[in-house]
Backbone as numpy.savetxt, mean C-alpha at the origin, in Angstrom:
# Nx Ny Nz CAx CAy CAz Cx Cy Cz
14.02 19.34 -7.62 12.56 19.34 -7.58 12.10 20.50 -6.75
11.04 21.13 -7.22 10.45 22.24 -6.47 9.78 21.65 -5.17
10.13 22.22 -4.06 9.68 21.72 -2.79 8.17 21.83 -2.60
7.55 22.85 -3.28 6.15 23.07 -3.14 5.37 21.93 -3.62
5.77 21.42 -4.77 4.99 20.36 -5.51 5.50 18.96 -5.21
6.63 18.74 -4.52 7.30 17.58 -4.35 6.28 16.41 -3.83
5.38 16.74 -2.90 4.48 15.76 -2.42 3.04 15.98 -2.73
2.76 16.99 -3.52 1.36 17.42 -3.77 0.72 16.39 -4.72
1.32 15.69 -5.71 0.72 14.89 -6.64 0.53 13.50 -5.97
-0.58 12.92 -6.28 -0.94 11.61 -5.63 -1.43 10.70 -6.75
-1.02 9.35 -6.61 -1.66 8.39 -7.35 -2.34 7.42 -6.37
-3.60 7.07 -6.55 -4.42 6.34 -5.66 -4.65 4.90 -6.23
-4.42 3.95 -5.43 -4.85 2.59 -5.64 -5.86 2.27 -4.65
-7.13 2.21 -5.17 -8.32 2.08 -4.26 -8.84 0.70 -4.17
-9.22 0.30 -2.99 -10.04 -0.89 -2.84 -9.55 -2.10 -3.38
-8.22 -2.32 -3.31 -7.63 -3.69 -3.69 -8.05 -4.81 -2.82
-8.92 -5.65 -3.26 -9.40 -6.75 -2.47 -8.63 -7.98 -2.70
-7.90 -8.44 -1.62 -7.08 -9.54 -1.58 -7.41 -10.53 -0.44
-6.77 -11.73 -0.58 -6.96 -12.59 0.52 -5.58 -13.12 1.10
-5.48 -13.24 2.46 -4.22 -13.81 2.97 -4.44 -14.31 4.40
-3.43 -14.95 4.87 -3.44 -15.44 6.28 -3.15 -14.17 7.14
-3.94 -13.87 7.99 -3.73 -12.70 8.88 -4.54 -12.83 10.14
-3.86 -12.62 11.30 -4.48 -12.69 12.54 -3.76 -13.40 13.62
-4.15 -13.41 14.79 -3.39 -14.06 15.89 -4.08 -15.31 16.40
-5.37 -15.34 16.12 -6.09 -16.56 16.67 -5.84 -17.79 15.73
-5.97 -18.95 16.37 -5.61 -20.26 15.66 -6.57 -20.36 14.37
-7.81 -20.07 14.49 -8.68 -20.17 13.36 -8.31 -19.20 12.13
-7.64 -18.11 12.47 -7.19 -17.14 11.48 -5.93 -17.62 10.76
-5.35 -18.64 11.28 -4.00 -19.02 10.76 -4.16 -20.26 9.77
-5.42 -20.63 9.48 -5.53 -21.78 8.58 -6.19 -21.38 7.33
-7.15 -20.49 7.40 -7.91 -20.00 6.11 -7.57 -18.56 5.73
-7.43 -18.28 4.49 -7.20 -17.05 3.99 -8.40 -16.13 4.34
-8.08 -14.82 4.68 -9.21 -13.90 4.93 -9.11 -12.69 4.06
-10.28 -12.06 3.88 -10.29 -10.76 3.00 -9.56 -9.70 3.66
-8.85 -8.89 2.87 -8.26 -7.63 3.31 -8.50 -6.70 2.26
-8.84 -5.29 2.52 -8.97 -4.42 1.50 -7.83 -3.29 1.69
-7.11 -3.04 0.60 -5.90 -2.20 0.77 -6.15 -0.97 -0.16
-5.79 0.13 0.41 -5.80 1.39 -0.31 -4.43 2.06 -0.08
-3.94 2.51 -1.30 -2.62 3.02 -1.23 -2.59 4.44 -1.86
-1.96 5.42 -1.30 -1.67 6.67 -2.00 -0.21 6.86 -2.17
0.18 6.93 -3.48 1.55 7.05 -3.80 1.88 8.62 -4.01
2.63 9.27 -3.25 3.03 10.64 -3.42 4.14 10.65 -4.27
3.97 11.50 -5.42 5.04 11.62 -6.37 4.93 12.90 -7.18
5.85 13.15 -8.04 5.70 14.35 -8.90 5.29 14.00 -10.29
4.15 14.37 -10.62 3.58 13.92 -11.99 3.66 14.90 -13.07
4.43 16.00 -12.80 4.46 17.05 -13.86 5.13 16.66 -15.06
6.23 15.98 -15.07 6.92 15.52 -16.29 6.06 14.69 -17.05
5.54 13.58 -16.33 4.56 12.66 -17.07 3.37 13.34 -17.65
2.91 14.36 -16.98 1.73 15.16 -17.49 2.18 15.93 -18.75
3.44 16.26 -18.79 3.86 16.93 -20.15 4.24 15.97 -21.27
4.93 14.93 -20.91 5.38 14.00 -21.93 4.35 12.91 -22.31
3.42 12.56 -21.50 2.45 11.43 -21.61 3.14 10.15 -21.84
4.11 9.97 -21.06 5.00 8.86 -21.18 4.97 8.03 -19.83
4.75 6.74 -19.81 4.74 5.93 -18.52 6.08 5.91 -17.91
7.17 6.02 -18.75 8.40 6.00 -18.13 8.77 7.25 -17.34
7.94 8.24 -17.43 8.11 9.47 -16.60 7.08 9.48 -15.32
6.49 8.32 -15.17 5.41 8.32 -14.04 5.74 7.03 -13.27
4.87 6.77 -12.18 4.92 5.49 -11.52 3.89 4.61 -12.21
4.46 3.47 -12.44 3.65 2.34 -13.16 2.81 1.70 -12.15
1.60 2.14 -11.86 0.81 1.67 -10.81 0.33 0.28 -11.06
0.31 -0.15 -12.27 0.04 -1.56 -12.53 1.11 -2.53 -11.90
2.32 -2.05 -12.16 3.46 -2.80 -11.51 3.40 -2.77 -10.09
3.14 -1.54 -9.47 2.99 -1.47 -7.95 1.93 -2.39 -7.47
0.80 -2.48 -8.14 -0.40 -3.29 -7.75 0.08 -4.73 -7.77
0.68 -5.10 -8.83 1.14 -6.42 -8.89 2.17 -6.99 -7.87
3.06 -6.00 -7.43 3.95 -6.27 -6.37 3.30 -6.35 -5.07
2.24 -5.51 -4.93 1.40 -5.65 -3.63 0.74 -6.90 -3.51
0.07 -7.40 -4.62 -0.57 -8.60 -4.73 0.19 -9.75 -4.41
1.51 -9.84 -5.09 2.36 -10.88 -4.75 2.83 -10.89 -3.27
3.03 -9.84 -2.75 3.32 -9.80 -1.27 2.19 -10.29 -0.33
1.03 -9.70 -0.64 -0.07 -10.02 0.35 -0.58 -11.44 0.21
-0.76 -11.92 -1.00 -1.35 -13.26 -1.16 -0.42 -14.46 -0.68
0.82 -14.22 -0.46 1.58 -15.21 0.24 2.10 -14.92 1.55
1.68 -13.78 2.05 1.98 -13.42 3.45 1.17 -14.26 4.48
1.80 -14.33 5.67 1.27 -14.94 6.83 1.46 -14.09 8.12
1.26 -12.74 8.05 1.58 -11.91 9.27 0.49 -12.11 10.27
0.79 -11.76 11.49 -0.05 -11.74 12.62 -0.98 -10.53 12.64
-0.31 -9.33 12.33 -0.97 -8.18 12.53 -1.18 -7.37 11.19
-2.27 -6.65 11.07 -2.44 -5.82 9.91 -1.51 -4.69 9.93
-0.96 -4.27 11.03 0.09 -3.22 11.24 1.38 -3.69 10.33
1.78 -4.98 10.61 2.86 -5.57 9.90 2.68 -5.56 8.34
1.53 -6.00 8.02 1.07 -6.08 6.52 1.18 -4.69 5.94
0.59 -3.63 6.58 0.75 -2.23 6.05 2.21 -1.84 5.97
2.97 -2.16 6.99 4.36 -1.83 6.90 5.14 -2.39 5.66
4.88 -3.57 5.40 5.59 -4.30 4.34 5.06 -3.75 2.98
3.74 -3.45 2.88 3.24 -2.78 1.68 3.94 -1.43 1.44
4.07 -0.65 2.52 4.73 0.62 2.44 6.17 0.39 1.89
6.89 -0.57 2.35 8.35 -0.75 1.99 8.28 -1.07 0.50
7.48 -1.99 -0.12 7.52 -2.31 -1.55 7.15 -1.12 -2.28
6.22 -0.30 -1.85 5.80 0.98 -2.65 7.07 1.88 -2.72
7.76 2.09 -1.59 8.89 2.97 -1.58 10.14 2.36 -2.43
10.01 1.16 -2.86 11.22 0.59 -3.64 11.11 1.34 -5.05
9.97 1.81 -5.29 9.81 2.65 -6.62 10.45 4.03 -6.38
11.54 4.32 -7.10 12.27 5.60 -6.87 11.47 6.80 -7.06
10.32 6.71 -7.80 9.51 7.94 -8.10 8.51 8.19 -7.00
8.37 7.24 -6.04 7.41 7.45 -4.97 8.30 7.97 -3.73
7.81 9.14 -3.33 8.60 9.78 -2.20 7.97 9.66 -0.97
6.61 9.31 -0.88 5.91 9.11 0.33 4.73 8.18 -0.04
4.31 7.39 0.93 3.14 6.52 0.65 2.29 6.44 1.99
0.95 6.45 1.61 -0.13 6.17 2.73 -0.66 4.85 2.46
-0.62 4.01 3.40 -1.22 2.57 3.29 -2.30 2.46 4.27
-3.52 1.99 3.88 -4.68 1.54 4.68 -4.98 0.12 4.44
-4.88 -0.68 5.48 -5.28 -2.07 5.47 -6.57 -2.28 6.23
-7.68 -2.71 5.63 -8.90 -3.00 6.41 -9.05 -4.55 6.37
-9.50 -4.97 7.50 -9.76 -6.33 7.77 -11.34 -6.38 8.06
-12.12 -6.72 7.02 -13.52 -6.81 7.19 -13.90 -7.93 8.22
-14.94 -7.68 9.04 -15.28 -8.63 9.98 -14.47 -9.04 11.18
-13.46 -8.25 11.36 -12.48 -8.46 12.36 -13.13 -8.40 13.79
-14.08 -7.59 13.85 -14.78 -7.33 15.12 -16.22 -7.44 14.95
-16.92 -8.01 15.84 -18.38 -8.25 15.84 -18.97 -6.76 15.87
-20.01 -6.56 15.08 -20.76 -5.35 15.04 -20.01 -4.26 14.30
-19.01 -4.51 13.69 -18.29 -3.46 12.78 -18.05 -3.96 11.49
-18.02 -3.06 10.43 -17.85 -3.47 9.05 -16.29 -3.96 8.91
-15.38 -3.13 9.58 -13.99 -3.63 9.46 -13.18 -2.90 10.50
-12.02 -3.47 10.67 -11.00 -2.77 11.44 -9.85 -2.33 10.51
-9.25 -1.16 10.71 -8.30 -0.78 9.67 -7.08 -0.07 10.46
-5.99 -0.27 9.73 -4.76 0.45 10.14 -4.30 1.33 8.98
-3.99 2.55 9.33 -3.43 3.52 8.22 -2.07 3.99 8.62
-1.20 3.95 7.76 0.16 4.39 8.09 0.64 5.30 6.97
1.63 6.14 7.25 2.21 7.09 6.31 3.74 6.84 6.50
4.52 6.67 5.35 5.89 6.43 5.41 6.56 7.17 4.29
7.74 7.69 4.56 8.58 8.34 3.53 9.81 7.62 3.36
10.48 8.01 2.26 11.82 7.36 2.14 12.70 7.42 3.19
12.66 8.52 4.04 13.51 8.68 5.24 13.28 7.63 6.26
12.13 7.07 6.37 11.71 6.13 7.34 12.65 4.89 7.12
13.08 4.66 5.88 13.81 3.35 5.58 15.18 3.63 5.15
15.58 4.96 5.29 16.94 5.27 5.02 17.16 5.20 3.48
16.30 5.51 2.72 16.34 5.29 1.14 16.77 6.80 0.62
């Protein structure tokens, strides 16, 4: 793979609105709360761009369904942990070389729209 373009191509999954148990306070442990997830999948799209075949690309519908399944049954304390787990499942796709994950928790702090954590992970982070 050409090093210049290895990480230049990106697939964005934007504003995935889900609900899960998240937080450290007792009241946050009983009711699901809103989270907004944004994911950038770094991949090489050149072959898919030439063949027009999903088999040569990242199936972002499958990635979205995997994130949905993970998040909706999760009960993490911290959005940092939720972001980390999302990154791991994204990197399970061998075509994804790097991932940027942002998890927003709307209304987490008074007077703010949301609090967010953004992480960047590569295959090397997980020994893949």
